C-alpha positions in Angstrom: 131.3 64.5 -9.4 129.5 62.8 -12.3 130.4 63.3 -16.0 127.3 65.2 -16.7 127.8 67.7 -13.9 131.4 68.2 -15.0 130.3 69.1 -18.5 127.6 71.4 -17.2 130.1 73.3 -15.1 132.4 73.6 -18.2 129.4 74.8 -20.3 128.5 77.3 -17.6 132.0 78.6 -17.7 131.7 79.0 -21.4 128.4 80.9 -20.9 130.0 83.2 -18.5 132.8 84.0 -21.0 130.3 84.6 -23.7 128.5 87.0 -21.5 131.9 88.8 -20.8 132.5 88.8 -24.5 129.2 90.5 -25.1 129.8 93.0 -22.4 133.2 93.8 -23.9 131.5 94.3 -27.3 129.0 96.7 -25.7 131.9 98.5 -23.9 133.7 98.9 -27.3 130.6 100.4 -28.7 130.3 102.9 -25.8 133.9 103.8 -26.2 133.4 104.4 -29.9 130.4 106.7 -29.1 132.6 108.6 -26.6 135.3 108.8 -29.3 132.8 110.3 -31.7 131.6 112.8 -29.1 135.1 113.8 -28.2 136.2 114.0 -31.8 133.9 117.0 -32.1 135.5 118.5 -29.0 139.0 117.5 -30.1 139.8 116.0 -26.7 142.4 113.3 -25.8 141.7 110.9 -28.8 144.8 108.8 -28.3 143.8 107.8 -24.8 140.4 106.6 -26.0 141.9 104.8 -29.0 144.3 103.0 -26.7 141.4 102.0 -24.4 139.4 100.6 -27.3 142.5 98.7 -28.5 142.9 97.2 -25.1 139.3 96.1 -25.0 139.6 94.5 -28.4 142.7 92.6 -27.2 140.7 91.3 -24.2 137.9 90.3 -26.5 140.3 88.4 -28.8 141.8 86.7 -25.7 138.4 85.6 -24.5 137.6 84.1 -27.9 140.8 82.1 -27.9 140.1 80.8 -24.4 136.6 79.8 -25.4 138.0 77.9 -28.4 140.6 76.2 -26.2 138.1 75.2 -23.6 135.7 73.7 -26.1 138.5 71.7 -27.7 139.6 70.5 -24.3 136.1 69.4 -23.6 135.9 67.5 -26.9 139.2 65.7 -26.1 138.2 65.0 -22.5 134.8 63.5 -23.3 135.0 61.7 -26.6 131.7 59.9 -26.0 130.0 63.2 -25.7 131.3 64.7 -28.9 127.9 65.3 -30.3 126.9 67.5 -27.4 130.2 69.2 -27.3 130.0 69.9 -31.1 126.5 71.3 -30.6 127.8 73.6 -27.8 130.7 74.7 -30.0 128.4 75.5 -32.8 126.3 77.6 -30.3 129.4 79.4 -29.1 130.4 80.2 -32.6 126.9 81.5 -33.4 127.0 83.7 -30.4 130.5 85.0 -31.4 129.1 85.8 -34.8 126.3 87.7 -33.3 128.8 89.8 -31.3 130.8 90.3 -34.5 127.7 91.5 -36.3 126.8 93.9 -33.5 130.3 95.3 -33.7 130.3 95.6 -37.5 127.1 97.7 -37.3 129.0 100.4 -35.4 
């Protein structure tokens, strides 16, 4: 396995995690909408709140894993630091987009 393909595999893993992060953000939004609907009906709010808290924890865990993976890539391939830094910047931008979507709720 060449160095380039190894980095591509790692970057693909990062992209998959970013997609999961985006899906979790969307799921949080859906749960909040459900919560708003059920607030009107006064139904099991605690259960929904716990579900939302769990999803937020999963989202935080994914963010940490992404940061760890990018830092490991940086250490593993010091000659490719420029590319890794660019990918890290892209990852952070995507995370910021997810945060902005979440803050609009």
